[in-house]
VMD Tcl script that builds the backbone (N, CA, C; Angstrom):
set m [mol new atoms 243]
animate dup $m
set s [atomselect $m all]
$s set {name element resname resid chain x y z} {
  {N N UNK 1 A 10.732 -1.957 6.128}
  {CA C UNK 1 A 9.698 -2.429 5.251}
  {C C UNK 1 A 9.908 -3.887 4.880}
  {N N UNK 2 A 11.167 -4.244 4.649}
  {CA C UNK 2 A 11.442 -5.650 4.307}
  {C C UNK 2 A 10.920 -6.579 5.402}
  {N N UNK 3 A 11.238 -6.240 6.654}
  {CA C UNK 3 A 10.840 -7.090 7.775}
  {C C UNK 3 A 9.324 -7.141 7.921}
  {N N UNK 4 A 8.657 -5.998 7.805}
  {CA C UNK 4 A 7.202 -5.952 7.959}
  {C C UNK 4 A 6.497 -6.778 6.888}
  {N N UNK 5 A 6.920 -6.633 5.649}
  {CA C UNK 5 A 6.298 -7.392 4.555}
  {C C UNK 5 A 6.558 -8.884 4.733}
  {N N UNK 6 A 7.774 -9.240 5.128}
  {CA C UNK 6 A 8.101 -10.656 5.359}
  {C C UNK 6 A 7.242 -11.215 6.492}
  {N N UNK 7 A 7.102 -10.456 7.572}
  {CA C UNK 7 A 6.335 -10.909 8.726}
  {C C UNK 7 A 4.836 -10.996 8.423}
  {N N UNK 8 A 4.289 -9.981 7.777}
  {CA C UNK 8 A 2.843 -9.921 7.580}
  {C C UNK 8 A 2.357 -10.636 6.325}
  {N N UNK 9 A 3.221 -10.755 5.305}
  {CA C UNK 9 A 2.783 -11.337 4.033}
  {C C UNK 9 A 3.638 -12.503 3.550}
  {N N UNK 10 A 4.682 -12.871 4.321}
  {CA C UNK 10 A 5.590 -13.966 3.961}
  {C C UNK 10 A 6.138 -13.820 2.546}
  {N N UNK 11 A 6.510 -12.597 2.192}
  {CA C UNK 11 A 6.969 -12.281 0.850}
  {C C UNK 11 A 8.217 -11.410 0.926}
  {N N UNK 12 A 9.184 -11.674 0.037}
  {CA C UNK 12 A 10.393 -10.856 -0.062}
  {C C UNK 12 A 10.149 -9.780 -1.110}
  {N N UNK 13 A 10.500 -8.540 -0.776}
  {CA C UNK 13 A 10.303 -7.436 -1.715}
  {C C UNK 13 A 11.572 -6.617 -1.878}
  {N N UNK 14 A 11.619 -5.856 -2.956}
  {CA C UNK 14 A 12.607 -4.780 -3.068}
  {C C UNK 14 A 11.823 -3.491 -2.894}
  {N N UNK 15 A 12.424 -2.526 -2.235}
  {CA C UNK 15 A 11.770 -1.249 -1.967}
  {C C UNK 15 A 12.306 -0.222 -2.943}
  {N N UNK 16 A 11.379 0.436 -3.630}
  {CA C UNK 16 A 11.758 1.436 -4.620}
  {C C UNK 16 A 11.635 2.846 -4.072}
  {N N UNK 17 A 11.386 3.768 -4.977}
  {CA C UNK 17 A 11.310 5.188 -4.648}
  {C C UNK 17 A 10.087 5.518 -3.791}
  {N N UNK 18 A 10.207 6.603 -3.058}
  {CA C UNK 18 A 9.085 7.135 -2.288}
  {C C UNK 18 A 8.012 7.621 -3.254}
  {N N UNK 19 A 6.774 7.192 -3.039}
  {CA C UNK 19 A 5.647 7.688 -3.833}
  {C C UNK 19 A 5.185 9.013 -3.246}
  {N N UNK 20 A 4.941 9.001 -1.937}
  {CA C UNK 20 A 4.440 10.195 -1.262}
  {C C UNK 20 A 4.443 9.938 0.240}
  {N N UNK 21 A 4.381 11.012 1.002}
  {CA C UNK 21 A 4.153 10.925 2.442}
  {C C UNK 21 A 2.757 11.479 2.696}
  {N N UNK 22 A 1.913 10.649 3.259}
  {CA C UNK 22 A 0.525 11.019 3.512}
  {C C UNK 22 A 0.388 11.469 4.959}
  {N N UNK 23 A -0.212 12.622 5.141}
  {CA C UNK 23 A -0.553 13.145 6.466}
  {C C UNK 23 A -2.069 13.278 6.499}
  {N N UNK 24 A -2.699 12.670 7.500}
  {CA C UNK 24 A -4.159 12.724 7.567}
  {C C UNK 24 A -4.605 12.707 9.029}
  {N N UNK 25 A -5.552 13.563 9.353}
  {CA C UNK 25 A -6.108 13.600 10.705}
  {C C UNK 25 A -7.438 12.868 10.751}
  {N N UNK 26 A -7.411 11.693 11.366}
  {CA C UNK 26 A -8.646 10.977 11.665}
  {C C UNK 26 A -9.201 11.551 12.965}
  {N N UNK 27 A -10.460 11.238 13.315}
  {CA C UNK 27 A -11.046 11.811 14.537}
  {C C UNK 27 A -10.256 11.516 15.813}
  {N N UNK 28 A -9.613 10.340 15.890}
  {CA C UNK 28 A -8.943 9.959 17.140}
  {C C UNK 28 A -7.423 9.881 17.057}
  {N N UNK 29 A -6.847 10.111 15.859}
  {CA C UNK 29 A -5.384 10.053 15.735}
  {C C UNK 29 A -4.920 10.732 14.450}
  {N N UNK 30 A -3.637 11.055 14.431}
  {CA C UNK 30 A -3.005 11.610 13.230}
  {C C UNK 30 A -2.185 10.510 12.566}
  {N N UNK 31 A -2.342 10.360 11.263}
  {CA C UNK 31 A -1.594 9.373 10.489}
  {C C UNK 31 A -0.509 10.071 9.683}
  {N N UNK 32 A 0.708 9.569 9.784}
  {CA C UNK 32 A 1.805 9.981 8.920}
  {C C UNK 32 A 2.348 8.701 8.291}
  {N N UNK 33 A 2.232 8.583 6.971}
  {CA C UNK 33 A 2.525 7.321 6.302}
  {C C UNK 33 A 3.417 7.564 5.086}
  {N N UNK 34 A 4.642 7.031 5.123}
  {CA C UNK 34 A 5.531 7.073 3.964}
  {C C UNK 34 A 5.187 5.891 3.076}
  {N N UNK 35 A 4.951 6.143 1.798}
  {CA C UNK 35 A 4.523 5.099 0.863}
  {C C UNK 35 A 5.542 4.963 -0.260}
  {N N UNK 36 A 5.982 3.743 -0.510}
  {CA C UNK 36 A 7.028 3.466 -1.478}
  {C C UNK 36 A 6.543 2.490 -2.536}
  {N N UNK 37 A 7.149 2.565 -3.713}
  {CA C UNK 37 A 6.950 1.540 -4.715}
  {C C UNK 37 A 7.664 0.282 -4.231}
  {N N UNK 38 A 7.104 -0.869 -4.528}
  {CA C UNK 38 A 7.731 -2.121 -4.144}
  {C C UNK 38 A 7.543 -3.166 -5.229}
  {N N UNK 39 A 8.413 -4.145 -5.215}
  {CA C UNK 39 A 8.333 -5.229 -6.179}
  {C C UNK 39 A 8.541 -6.549 -5.450}
  {N N UNK 40 A 7.706 -7.527 -5.758}
  {CA C UNK 40 A 7.863 -8.852 -5.161}
  {C C UNK 40 A 9.077 -9.520 -5.782}
  {N N UNK 41 A 9.993 -9.980 -4.904}
  {CA C UNK 41 A 11.192 -10.697 -5.334}
  {C C UNK 41 A 10.955 -12.196 -5.273}
  {N N UNK 42 A 10.336 -12.655 -4.183}
  {CA C UNK 42 A 10.024 -14.081 -4.062}
  {C C UNK 42 A 8.908 -14.275 -3.040}
  {N N UNK 43 A 8.233 -15.404 -3.175}
  {CA C UNK 43 A 7.176 -15.765 -2.247}
  {C C UNK 43 A 5.802 -15.428 -2.788}
  {N N UNK 44 A 4.835 -16.152 -2.289}
  {CA C UNK 44 A 3.433 -15.882 -2.588}
  {C C UNK 44 A 2.842 -15.189 -1.377}
  {N N UNK 45 A 2.025 -14.195 -1.610}
  {CA C UNK 45 A 1.446 -13.432 -0.505}
  {C C UNK 45 A 0.563 -14.328 0.364}
  {N N UNK 46 A 0.848 -14.304 1.660}
  {CA C UNK 46 A 0.062 -15.010 2.670}
  {C C UNK 46 A -0.447 -13.948 3.644}
  {N N UNK 47 A -1.748 -13.893 3.859}
  {CA C UNK 47 A -2.336 -12.860 4.716}
  {C C UNK 47 A -2.293 -13.288 6.178}
  {N N UNK 48 A -1.196 -12.970 6.867}
  {CA C UNK 48 A -1.056 -13.299 8.284}
  {C C UNK 48 A -1.749 -12.287 9.190}
  {N N UNK 49 A -1.788 -11.037 8.802}
  {CA C UNK 49 A -2.341 -9.968 9.631}
  {C C UNK 49 A -3.543 -9.292 9.001}
  {N N UNK 50 A -3.880 -9.646 7.791}
  {CA C UNK 50 A -4.941 -8.960 7.048}
  {C C UNK 50 A -5.996 -9.958 6.617}
  {N N UNK 51 A -7.215 -9.463 6.400}
  {CA C UNK 51 A -8.288 -10.380 6.022}
  {C C UNK 51 A -8.544 -10.404 4.527}
  {N N UNK 52 A -8.034 -9.404 3.785}
  {CA C UNK 52 A -8.346 -9.344 2.365}
  {C C UNK 52 A -7.236 -8.616 1.618}
  {N N UNK 53 A -6.995 -9.041 0.389}
  {CA C UNK 53 A -6.041 -8.377 -0.497}
  {C C UNK 53 A -6.448 -8.700 -1.924}
  {N N UNK 54 A -6.163 -7.791 -2.836}
  {CA C UNK 54 A -6.432 -8.070 -4.249}
  {C C UNK 54 A -5.512 -7.222 -5.109}
  {N N UNK 55 A -5.190 -7.753 -6.278}
  {CA C UNK 55 A -4.425 -7.010 -7.271}
  {C C UNK 55 A -5.416 -6.223 -8.109}
  {N N UNK 56 A -5.084 -4.977 -8.406}
  {CA C UNK 56 A -5.948 -4.131 -9.223}
  {C C UNK 56 A -5.179 -3.576 -10.408}
  {N N UNK 57 A -5.839 -3.576 -11.569}
  {CA C UNK 57 A -5.297 -2.865 -12.715}
  {C C UNK 57 A -5.639 -1.390 -12.554}
  {N N UNK 58 A -4.944 -0.546 -13.276}
  {CA C UNK 58 A -5.148 0.898 -13.180}
  {C C UNK 58 A -6.627 1.260 -13.324}
  {N N UNK 59 A -7.300 0.659 -14.271}
  {CA C UNK 59 A -8.706 0.983 -14.513}
  {C C UNK 59 A -9.644 0.442 -13.416}
  {N N UNK 60 A -9.125 -0.371 -12.519}
  {CA C UNK 60 A -9.930 -0.921 -11.427}
  {C C UNK 60 A -9.727 -0.184 -10.103}
  {N N UNK 61 A -8.869 0.812 -10.068}
  {CA C UNK 61 A -8.556 1.484 -8.800}
  {C C UNK 61 A -9.792 2.108 -8.141}
  {N N UNK 62 A -10.771 2.511 -8.922}
  {CA C UNK 62 A -11.992 3.087 -8.337}
  {C C UNK 62 A -12.983 2.028 -7.865}
  {N N UNK 63 A -12.654 0.755 -8.011}
  {CA C UNK 63 A -13.574 -0.315 -7.605}
  {C C UNK 63 A -13.511 -0.601 -6.108}
  {N N UNK 64 A -12.612 0.074 -5.400}
  {CA C UNK 64 A -12.421 -0.139 -3.964}
  {C C UNK 64 A -12.877 1.109 -3.216}
  {N N UNK 65 A -13.518 0.910 -2.084}
  {CA C UNK 65 A -13.880 2.035 -1.225}
  {C C UNK 65 A -12.681 2.330 -0.324}
  {N N UNK 66 A -11.836 3.249 -0.754}
  {CA C UNK 66 A -10.597 3.564 -0.054}
  {C C UNK 66 A -10.875 4.361 1.208}
  {N N UNK 67 A -10.019 4.192 2.205}
  {CA C UNK 67 A -10.087 5.023 3.403}
  {C C UNK 67 A -9.684 6.449 3.035}
  {N N UNK 68 A -10.163 7.435 3.771}
  {CA C UNK 68 A -9.876 8.831 3.422}
  {C C UNK 68 A -8.393 9.134 3.218}
  {N N UNK 69 A -7.530 8.592 4.048}
  {CA C UNK 69 A -6.093 8.869 3.925}
  {C C UNK 69 A -5.508 8.266 2.651}
  {N N UNK 70 A -6.138 7.247 2.104}
  {CA C UNK 70 A -5.607 6.563 0.924}
  {C C UNK 70 A -5.942 7.267 -0.387}
  {N N UNK 71 A -6.956 8.101 -0.408}
  {CA C UNK 71 A -7.453 8.670 -1.662}
  {C C UNK 71 A -6.378 9.480 -2.387}
  {N N UNK 72 A -5.665 10.334 -1.681}
  {CA C UNK 72 A -4.601 11.125 -2.296}
  {C C UNK 72 A -3.517 10.216 -2.861}
  {N N UNK 73 A -3.150 9.188 -2.124}
  {CA C UNK 73 A -2.133 8.242 -2.573}
  {C C UNK 73 A -2.582 7.525 -3.843}
  {N N UNK 74 A -3.813 7.072 -3.875}
  {CA C UNK 74 A -4.321 6.349 -5.042}
  {C C UNK 74 A -4.308 7.252 -6.274}
  {N N UNK 75 A -4.647 8.509 -6.109}
  {CA C UNK 75 A -4.600 9.447 -7.244}
  {C C UNK 75 A -3.173 9.616 -7.747}
  {N N UNK 76 A -2.219 9.668 -6.850}
  {CA C UNK 76 A -0.805 9.771 -7.240}
  {C C UNK 76 A -0.356 8.510 -7.970}
  {N N UNK 77 A -0.731 7.348 -7.465}
  {CA C UNK 77 A -0.378 6.089 -8.117}
  {C C UNK 77 A -0.999 6.021 -9.518}
  {N N UNK 78 A -2.244 6.421 -9.633}
  {CA C UNK 78 A -2.935 6.402 -10.916}
  {C C UNK 78 A -2.167 7.266 -11.955}
  {N N UNK 79 A -1.689 8.423 -11.529}
  {CA C UNK 79 A -0.940 9.297 -12.442}
  {C C UNK 79 A 0.397 8.682 -12.846}
  {N N UNK 80 A 1.021 7.949 -11.925}
  {CA C UNK 80 A 2.386 7.459 -12.158}
  {C C UNK 80 A 2.464 6.123 -12.887}
  {N N UNK 81 A 1.357 5.408 -12.971}
  {CA C UNK 81 A 1.425 4.103 -13.680}
  {C C UNK 81 A 0.807 4.198 -15.055}
}
mol reanalyze $m
mol bondsrecalc $m
mol representation Tube
mol addrep $m
């Protein structure tokens, strides 16, 4: 995770506890995604591989049209913060 975040976002992070493991069947593939809490240690986020990013407060989590696999994760995050 450290390497991926550094490569894709030019940011150093610390990796925390596992939030959840998401299993989801899309029409053309199966997704298995381990999701962890993280904290920015240094650097400003630079979008090298992504076109958009935003910080959301807890009350703003429903303002995004999440992909189907993300919905369960977002509900878990909402409960934990």
